C-alpha positions as CSV (number, residue, x, y, z in Angstrom):
1,X,37.9,-1.1,41.0
2,X,40.0,-4.1,39.9
3,X,43.9,-3.7,39.7
4,X,46.0,-2.3,37.0
5,X,48.3,-5.8,35.7
6,X,51.7,-4.5,35.0
7,X,54.4,-6.7,33.3
8,X,57.9,-5.9,35.0
9,X,61.2,-6.7,32.7
10,X,64.0,-7.1,35.0
11,X,67.5,-8.9,34.5
12,X,69.7,-11.2,36.1
13,X,72.1,-9.3,38.9
14,X,69.8,-6.2,38.5
15,X,70.2,-4.0,41.9
16,X,67.9,-1.8,40.3
17,X,65.9,-4.2,39.8
18,X,65.7,-5.7,43.3
19,X,64.3,-2.3,44.5
20,X,61.8,-1.8,41.8
21,X,60.3,-5.4,43.0
22,X,60.1,-4.4,46.2
23,X,57.9,-1.1,45.3
24,X,55.7,-3.7,43.3
25,X,55.2,-6.1,46.0
26,X,54.1,-3.7,48.6
27,X,51.5,-1.9,46.1
28,X,50.1,-5.6,45.0
29,X,49.4,-5.8,48.5
30,X,47.4,-3.0,48.9
31,X,45.3,-4.3,46.2
32,X,46.2,-2.0,43.4
33,X,48.4,-3.9,41.0
34,X,49.2,-6.7,39.6
35,X,52.5,-8.0,38.6
36,X,54.5,-10.5,36.8
37,X,58.4,-10.8,36.6
38,X,59.8,-11.4,33.5
39,X,63.3,-11.6,32.3
40,X,64.2,-9.5,29.5
41,X,67.3,-12.4,28.8
42,X,64.4,-15.4,28.5
43,X,61.2,-13.3,27.6
44,X,63.1,-11.6,24.8
45,X,59.8,-11.7,22.1
46,X,57.2,-10.7,25.1
47,X,60.0,-7.8,25.6
48,X,60.1,-7.2,21.7
49,X,56.3,-7.0,21.3
50,X,56.1,-4.2,24.0
51,X,59.5,-2.4,22.7
52,X,61.5,-3.4,26.3
53,X,65.2,-2.7,25.7
54,X,66.2,-2.3,29.3
55,X,65.8,-3.4,32.6
56,X,63.8,-2.6,34.6
57,X,60.7,-1.6,32.7
58,X,57.3,-1.2,33.7
59,X,54.7,-2.0,31.1
60,X,50.9,-1.0,31.8
61,X,48.0,-3.3,30.7
62,X,44.3,-1.8,31.3
63,X,41.9,-4.6,29.9
64,X,45.5,-6.7,28.4
65,X,46.1,-3.6,26.1
66,X,49.5,-1.7,26.9
67,X,48.8,1.9,27.9
68,X,52.4,2.9,29.0
69,X,55.6,1.9,29.2
70,X,57.8,3.0,31.7
71,X,61.6,2.6,31.0
72,X,63.6,2.6,34.5
73,X,63.2,2.8,38.3
74,X,60.0,4.3,39.2
75,X,59.6,5.7,42.6
76,X,56.2,4.3,44.3
77,X,54.9,8.1,43.8
78,X,55.8,8.4,39.9
79,X,53.7,4.4,39.8
80,X,51.0,6.2,41.8
81,X,50.8,9.1,39.1
82,X,51.0,6.9,36.5
83,X,48.1,4.2,38.0
84,X,45.9,7.7,38.7
85,X,46.5,8.6,35.4
86,X,45.2,5.4,34.0
87,X,42.3,5.6,35.8
88,X,40.8,8.7,35.5
89,X,41.8,8.4,31.6
């Protein structure tokens, strides 16, 4: 199964975002996801397209279409649950 794409919206000096990044990196290392960091302050148009208003926020993409937007810190378990729902949905 191909990895799920995640857009990770972050902001400067966000310690929670740093923690979120570590979790996403661990999942990337397993091959389950690919993710891309976007600073909410510089990727304003992209954030607007997906309705992102705060950081951290994860946007899950399936075939380049958004299937879920998760604002706030997401634990490893919450991300795994979302991935399972997307893959089995």
